[in-house]
A tleap script that builds the chain and sets N, CA, C and O, in Angstrom:
source leaprc.protein.ff14SB
mol = sequence {
  NMET GLY SER VAL ASP SER GLU MET ASP SER
  ILE PHE PRO ASP ASN LYS ARG HIE ARG ASN
  ARG LEU VAL PRO LEU GLY ALA PHE LEU THR
  ALA GLY VAL LEU ALA ALA GLY LEU ILE SER
  PHE LYS ARG GLY ASN SER GLN LEU GLY GLN
  GLN LEU MET ARG ALA ARG VAL LEU VAL GLN
  GLY GLY THR VAL ALA LEU MET VAL GLY SER
  ALA TYR TYR TYR GLY ASP ASN PHE LYS ARG
  ALA CALA
}
set mol.1.N position { 84.829 77.649 70.610 }
set mol.1.CA position { 84.045 77.778 71.808 }
set mol.1.C position { 82.701 77.089 71.691 }
set mol.1.O position { 82.097 76.735 72.703 }
set mol.2.N position { 82.233 76.897 70.492 }
set mol.2.CA position { 80.941 76.259 70.294 }
set mol.2.C position { 80.917 74.842 70.814 }
set mol.2.O position { 79.897 74.394 71.338 }
set mol.3.N position { 82.031 74.120 70.680 }
set mol.3.CA position { 82.059 72.736 71.142 }
set mol.3.C position { 81.990 72.656 72.663 }
set mol.3.O position { 81.414 71.718 73.214 }
set mol.4.N position { 82.575 73.638 73.335 }
set mol.4.CA position { 82.509 73.652 74.796 }
set mol.4.C position { 81.072 73.885 75.244 }
set mol.4.O position { 80.595 73.234 76.174 }
set mol.5.N position { 80.380 74.815 74.582 }
set mol.5.CA position { 78.983 75.076 74.928 }
set mol.5.C position { 78.110 73.865 74.671 }
set mol.5.O position { 77.240 73.554 75.484 }
set mol.6.N position { 78.320 73.168 73.550 }
set mol.6.CA position { 77.502 71.996 73.269 }
set mol.6.C position { 77.811 70.869 74.250 }
set mol.6.O position { 76.922 70.108 74.631 }
set mol.7.N position { 79.082 70.768 74.658 }
set mol.7.CA position { 79.440 69.760 75.659 }
set mol.7.C position { 78.775 70.075 76.995 }
set mol.7.O position { 78.276 69.176 77.672 }
set mol.8.N position { 78.768 71.338 77.369 }
set mol.8.CA position { 78.109 71.733 78.617 }
set mol.8.C position { 76.605 71.521 78.523 }
set mol.8.O position { 75.974 71.148 79.512 }
set mol.9.N position { 76.018 71.753 77.347 }
set mol.9.CA position { 74.586 71.510 77.172 }
set mol.9.C position { 74.249 70.030 77.331 }
set mol.9.O position { 73.175 69.686 77.826 }
set mol.10.N position { 75.164 69.151 76.913 }
set mol.10.CA position { 74.897 67.719 77.078 }
set mol.10.C position { 75.010 67.300 78.542 }
set mol.10.O position { 74.346 66.355 78.970 }
set mol.11.N position { 75.847 67.997 79.311 }
set mol.11.CA position { 75.983 67.683 80.737 }
set mol.11.C position { 74.819 68.284 81.518 }
set mol.11.O position { 74.245 67.633 82.391 }
set mol.12.N position { 74.475 69.529 81.198 }
set mol.12.CA position { 73.393 70.233 81.883 }
set mol.12.C position { 72.310 70.594 80.864 }
set mol.12.O position { 72.254 71.738 80.413 }
set mol.13.N position { 71.456 69.650 80.497 }
set mol.13.CA position { 70.499 69.900 79.418 }
set mol.13.C position { 69.421 70.923 79.768 }
set mol.13.O position { 68.833 71.516 78.863 }
set mol.14.N position { 69.150 71.143 81.025 }
set mol.14.CA position { 68.075 72.060 81.406 }
set mol.14.C position { 68.572 73.484 81.598 }
set mol.14.O position { 67.916 74.295 82.251 }
set mol.15.N position { 69.730 73.785 81.029 }
set mol.15.CA position { 70.325 75.120 81.118 }
set mol.15.C position { 70.479 75.554 82.574 }
set mol.15.O position { 70.056 76.648 82.948 }
set mol.16.N position { 71.077 74.707 83.380 }
set mol.16.CA position { 71.268 74.988 84.800 }
set mol.16.C position { 72.562 75.738 85.073 }
set mol.16.O position { 72.931 75.957 86.227 }
set mol.17.N position { 73.238 76.125 84.024 }
set mol.17.CA position { 74.483 76.858 84.221 }
set mol.17.C position { 74.166 78.316 84.518 }
set mol.17.O position { 73.319 78.923 83.861 }
set mol.18.N position { 74.842 78.868 85.499 }
set mol.18.CA position { 74.682 80.274 85.858 }
set mol.18.C position { 76.055 80.916 85.887 }
set mol.18.O position { 77.058 80.274 86.198 }
set mol.19.N position { 76.074 82.181 85.558 }
set mol.19.CA position { 77.336 82.915 85.581 }
set mol.19.C position { 77.167 84.145 86.441 }
set mol.19.O position { 76.174 84.865 86.339 }
set mol.20.N position { 78.149 84.375 87.286 }
set mol.20.CA position { 78.168 85.587 88.085 }
set mol.20.C position { 78.896 86.650 87.273 }
set mol.20.O position { 80.073 86.489 86.952 }
set mol.21.N position { 78.216 87.710 86.946 }
set mol.21.CA position { 78.793 88.743 86.080 }
set mol.21.C position { 79.905 89.527 86.773 }
set mol.21.O position { 80.651 90.241 86.103 }
set mol.22.N position { 80.034 89.416 88.077 }
set mol.22.CA position { 81.085 90.135 88.787 }
set mol.22.C position { 82.438 89.431 88.697 }
set mol.22.O position { 83.471 90.063 88.919 }
set mol.23.N position { 82.451 88.143 88.378 }
set mol.23.CA position { 83.707 87.391 88.312 }
set mol.23.C position { 84.614 87.922 87.198 }
set mol.23.O position { 85.796 88.146 87.461 }
set mol.24.N position { 84.129 88.137 85.967 }
set mol.24.CA position { 85.026 88.718 84.955 }
set mol.24.C position { 85.508 90.120 85.332 }
set mol.24.O position { 86.649 90.482 85.044 }
set mol.25.N position { 84.651 90.899 85.968 }
set mol.25.CA position { 85.062 92.227 86.432 }
set mol.25.C position { 86.209 92.103 87.437 }
set mol.25.O position { 87.181 92.855 87.369 }
set mol.26.N position { 86.094 91.163 88.357 }
set mol.26.CA position { 87.169 90.941 89.325 }
set mol.26.C position { 88.455 90.498 88.661 }
set mol.26.O position { 89.543 90.892 89.080 }
set mol.27.N position { 88.336 89.674 87.621 }
set mol.27.CA position { 89.530 89.230 86.892 }
set mol.27.C position { 90.203 90.405 86.190 }
set mol.27.O position { 91.429 90.517 86.213 }
set mol.28.N position { 89.420 91.275 85.571 }
set mol.28.CA position { 89.997 92.449 84.908 }
set mol.28.C position { 90.618 93.404 85.919 }
set mol.28.O position { 91.680 93.971 85.664 }
set mol.29.N position { 89.964 93.589 87.066 }
set mol.29.CA position { 90.547 94.439 88.105 }
set mol.29.C position { 91.863 93.866 88.619 }
set mol.29.O position { 92.826 94.601 88.837 }
set mol.30.N position { 91.897 92.550 88.811 }
set mol.30.CA position { 93.123 91.898 89.256 }
set mol.30.C position { 94.247 92.128 88.248 }
set mol.30.O position { 95.365 92.477 88.625 }
set mol.31.N position { 93.948 91.932 86.979 }
set mol.31.CA position { 94.956 92.139 85.940 }
set mol.31.C position { 95.408 93.592 85.872 }
set mol.31.O position { 96.590 93.867 85.664 }
set mol.32.N position { 94.482 94.514 86.045 }
set mol.32.CA position { 94.822 95.937 86.010 }
set mol.32.C position { 95.719 96.351 87.158 }
set mol.32.O position { 96.693 97.078 86.962 }
set mol.33.N position { 95.394 95.891 88.356 }
set mol.33.CA position { 96.216 96.229 89.520 }
set mol.33.C position { 97.592 95.574 89.393 }
set mol.33.O position { 98.602 96.178 89.755 }
set mol.34.N position { 97.636 94.343 88.883 }
set mol.34.CA position { 98.915 93.673 88.662 }
set mol.34.C position { 99.770 94.454 87.671 }
set mol.34.O position { 100.956 94.679 87.914 }
set mol.35.N position { 99.177 94.865 86.566 }
set mol.35.CA position { 99.925 95.629 85.558 }
set mol.35.C position { 100.438 96.946 86.135 }
set mol.35.O position { 101.584 97.326 85.896 }
set mol.36.N position { 99.598 97.637 86.888 }
set mol.36.CA position { 100.021 98.902 87.494 }
set mol.36.C position { 101.164 98.672 88.483 }
set mol.36.O position { 102.100 99.469 88.546 }
set mol.37.N position { 101.092 97.596 89.247 }
set mol.37.CA position { 102.172 97.290 90.195 }
set mol.37.C position { 103.473 96.978 89.494 }
set mol.37.O position { 104.535 97.428 89.926 }
set mol.38.N position { 103.407 96.209 88.412 }
set mol.38.CA position { 104.626 95.887 87.669 }
set mol.38.C position { 105.228 97.132 87.026 }
set mol.38.O position { 106.449 97.284 86.988 }
set mol.39.N position { 104.382 98.017 86.524 }
set mol.39.CA position { 104.870 99.269 85.948 }
set mol.39.C position { 105.538 100.121 87.026 }
set mol.39.O position { 106.574 100.739 86.779 }
set mol.40.N position { 104.949 100.153 88.218 }
set mol.40.CA position { 105.542 100.917 89.320 }
set mol.40.C position { 106.909 100.373 89.692 }
set mol.40.O position { 107.843 101.140 89.925 }
set mol.41.N position { 107.031 99.059 89.747 }
set mol.41.CA position { 108.333 98.459 90.053 }
set mol.41.C position { 109.360 98.818 88.974 }
set mol.41.O position { 110.510 99.136 89.278 }
set mol.42.N position { 108.928 98.762 87.718 }
set mol.42.CA position { 109.855 99.049 86.617 }
set mol.42.C position { 110.331 100.492 86.656 }
set mol.42.O position { 111.476 100.779 86.307 }
set mol.43.N position { 109.470 101.391 87.075 }
set mol.43.CA position { 109.834 102.817 87.149 }
set mol.43.C position { 110.611 103.152 88.418 }
set mol.43.O position { 111.047 104.290 88.592 }
set mol.44.N position { 110.788 102.181 89.297 }
set mol.44.CA position { 111.593 102.405 90.494 }
set mol.44.C position { 110.811 102.826 91.721 }
set mol.44.O position { 111.417 103.138 92.746 }
set mol.45.N position { 109.497 102.848 91.657 }
set mol.45.CA position { 108.682 103.223 92.807 }
set mol.45.C position { 108.263 101.945 93.534 }
set mol.45.O position { 107.137 101.471 93.382 }
set mol.46.N position { 109.179 101.402 94.316 }
set mol.46.CA position { 108.922 100.106 94.941 }
set mol.46.C position { 107.860 100.186 96.038 }
set mol.46.O position { 107.151 99.207 96.270 }
set mol.47.N position { 107.735 101.321 96.714 }
set mol.47.CA position { 106.723 101.441 97.762 }
set mol.47.C position { 105.315 101.359 97.174 }
set mol.47.O position { 104.467 100.642 97.704 }
set mol.48.N position { 105.061 102.078 96.096 }
set mol.48.CA position { 103.761 102.011 95.433 }
set mol.48.C position { 103.541 100.625 94.840 }
set mol.48.O position { 102.430 100.096 94.882 }
set mol.49.N position { 104.597 100.040 94.288 }
set mol.49.CA position { 104.491 98.695 93.727 }
set mol.49.C position { 104.079 97.676 94.772 }
set mol.49.O position { 103.252 96.805 94.505 }
set mol.50.N position { 104.655 97.783 95.967 }
set mol.50.CA position { 104.288 96.870 97.061 }
set mol.50.C position { 102.829 97.058 97.463 }
set mol.50.O position { 102.119 96.080 97.695 }
set mol.51.N position { 102.384 98.296 97.544 }
set mol.51.CA position { 100.983 98.550 97.900 }
set mol.51.C position { 100.039 97.980 96.839 }
set mol.51.O position { 98.992 97.421 97.167 }
set mol.52.N position { 100.413 98.126 95.579 }
set mol.52.CA position { 99.572 97.598 94.511 }
set mol.52.C position { 99.571 96.068 94.510 }
set mol.52.O position { 98.550 95.453 94.201 }
set mol.53.N position { 100.693 95.453 94.851 }
set mol.53.CA position { 100.723 93.991 94.917 }
set mol.53.C position { 99.839 93.487 96.062 }
set mol.53.O position { 99.175 92.459 95.936 }
set mol.54.N position { 99.839 94.211 97.164 }
set mol.54.CA position { 98.948 93.834 98.271 }
set mol.54.C position { 97.483 94.026 97.874 }
set mol.54.O position { 96.624 93.217 98.227 }
set mol.55.N position { 97.210 95.100 97.140 }
set mol.55.CA position { 95.848 95.339 96.663 }
set mol.55.C position { 95.429 94.236 95.689 }
set mol.55.O position { 94.276 93.805 95.683 }
set mol.56.N position { 96.379 93.786 94.867 }
set mol.56.CA position { 96.074 92.704 93.928 }
set mol.56.C position { 95.664 91.437 94.657 }
set mol.56.O position { 94.738 90.741 94.241 }
set mol.57.N position { 96.363 91.143 95.751 }
set mol.57.CA position { 96.019 89.946 96.526 }
set mol.57.C position { 94.594 90.061 97.066 }
set mol.57.O position { 93.840 89.089 97.043 }
set mol.58.N position { 94.227 91.241 97.547 }
set mol.58.CA position { 92.865 91.437 98.069 }
set mol.58.C position { 91.813 91.308 96.962 }
set mol.58.O position { 90.789 90.651 97.147 }
set mol.59.N position { 92.071 91.933 95.818 }
set mol.59.CA position { 91.114 91.865 94.706 }
set mol.59.C position { 91.002 90.432 94.187 }
set mol.59.O position { 89.907 89.955 93.887 }
set mol.60.N position { 92.140 89.756 94.085 }
set mol.60.CA position { 92.130 88.377 93.612 }
set mol.60.C position { 91.391 87.477 94.599 }
set mol.60.O position { 90.636 86.595 94.189 }
set mol.61.N position { 91.602 87.692 95.883 }
set mol.61.CA position { 90.885 86.916 96.899 }
set mol.61.C position { 89.386 87.151 96.829 }
set mol.61.O position { 88.598 86.219 96.990 }
set mol.62.N position { 88.991 88.397 96.591 }
set mol.62.CA position { 87.572 88.699 96.442 }
set mol.62.C position { 86.964 88.011 95.233 }
set mol.62.O position { 85.829 87.537 95.283 }
set mol.63.N position { 87.722 87.957 94.148 }
set mol.63.CA position { 87.243 87.280 92.940 }
set mol.63.C position { 87.069 85.787 93.187 }
set mol.63.O position { 86.071 85.197 92.773 }
set mol.64.N position { 88.033 85.184 93.856 }
set mol.64.CA position { 87.924 83.757 94.170 }
set mol.64.C position { 86.746 83.514 95.109 }
set mol.64.O position { 86.028 82.526 94.956 }
set mol.65.N position { 86.540 84.401 96.072 }
set mol.65.CA position { 85.403 84.266 96.984 }
set mol.65.C position { 84.076 84.352 96.220 }
set mol.65.O position { 83.136 83.616 96.521 }
set mol.66.N position { 84.004 85.252 95.233 }
set mol.66.CA position { 82.800 85.335 94.393 }
set mol.66.C position { 82.564 84.034 93.631 }
set mol.66.O position { 81.431 83.565 93.525 }
set mol.67.N position { 83.636 83.460 93.105 }
set mol.67.CA position { 83.500 82.211 92.355 }
set mol.67.C position { 83.015 81.084 93.250 }
set mol.67.O position { 82.112 80.334 92.879 }
set mol.68.N position { 83.615 80.962 94.429 }
set mol.68.CA position { 83.233 79.894 95.352 }
set mol.68.C position { 81.812 80.120 95.860 }
set mol.68.O position { 81.016 79.185 95.942 }
set mol.69.N position { 81.501 81.370 96.200 }
set mol.69.CA position { 80.156 81.684 96.673 }
set mol.69.C position { 79.088 81.414 95.626 }
set mol.69.O position { 78.012 80.908 95.945 }
set mol.70.N position { 79.385 81.751 94.378 }
set mol.70.CA position { 78.431 81.487 93.289 }
set mol.70.C position { 78.229 79.989 93.099 }
set mol.70.O position { 77.104 79.520 92.929 }
set mol.71.N position { 79.327 79.248 93.129 }
set mol.71.CA position { 79.220 77.796 92.956 }
set mol.71.C position { 78.424 77.180 94.095 }
set mol.71.O position { 77.608 76.287 93.867 }
set mol.72.N position { 78.649 77.641 95.306 }
set mol.72.CA position { 77.909 77.105 96.448 }
set mol.72.C position { 76.430 77.475 96.363 }
set mol.72.O position { 75.561 76.628 96.573 }
set mol.73.N position { 76.147 78.740 96.054 }
set mol.73.CA position { 74.764 79.204 95.999 }
set mol.73.C position { 73.977 78.477 94.911 }
set mol.73.O position { 72.902 77.936 95.173 }
set mol.74.N position { 74.512 78.465 93.698 }
set mol.74.CA position { 73.788 77.824 92.608 }
set mol.74.C position { 73.780 76.315 92.743 }
set mol.74.O position { 72.803 75.671 92.360 }
set mol.75.N position { 74.834 75.739 93.273 }
set mol.75.CA position { 74.872 74.309 93.495 }
set mol.75.C position { 73.839 73.889 94.525 }
set mol.75.O position { 73.196 72.850 94.375 }
set mol.76.N position { 73.676 74.683 95.563 }
set mol.76.CA position { 72.691 74.405 96.598 }
set mol.76.C position { 71.279 74.525 96.038 }
set mol.76.O position { 70.411 73.720 96.376 }
set mol.77.N position { 71.036 75.524 95.182 }
set mol.77.CA position { 69.715 75.684 94.565 }
set mol.77.C position { 69.382 74.497 93.672 }
set mol.77.O position { 68.226 74.079 93.604 }
set mol.78.N position { 70.377 73.953 92.990 }
set mol.78.CA position { 70.126 72.806 92.118 }
set mol.78.C position { 69.755 71.583 92.949 }
set mol.78.O position { 68.897 70.799 92.542 }
set mol.79.N position { 70.377 71.411 94.088 }
set mol.79.CA position { 70.077 70.246 94.927 }
set mol.79.C position { 68.641 70.303 95.428 }
set mol.79.O position { 67.960 69.280 95.494 }
set mol.80.N position { 68.182 71.499 95.780 }
set mol.80.CA position { 66.799 71.630 96.259 }
set mol.80.C position { 65.790 71.451 95.137 }
set mol.80.O position { 64.709 70.908 95.361 }
set mol.81.N position { 66.132 71.908 93.911 }
set mol.81.CA position { 65.204 71.824 92.790 }
set mol.81.C position { 65.088 70.406 92.243 }
set mol.81.O position { 64.055 70.031 91.689 }
set mol.82.N position { 66.147 69.623 92.399 }
set mol.82.CA position { 66.150 68.275 91.813 }
set mol.82.C position { 65.368 67.288 92.609 }
set mol.82.O position { 65.285 66.119 92.233 }
savepdb mol mol.pdb
quit
């Protein structure tokens, strides 16, 4: 992982990289809901499994929206600062 960080430092030398701390949380929630849905299907509770799969789509969509929103927000701030 060190080489990736050094490569990013060479691209963005002024430490302009920002991370939204909610994105990893959304990824873990997505994985958790997916796992619960798959377990429900395996146990034969298809109705609960379907509800969990729909919930996974919503959580995953929210995570993607956070990623896009963060990229837009920080990207816009960089354009104004430069």
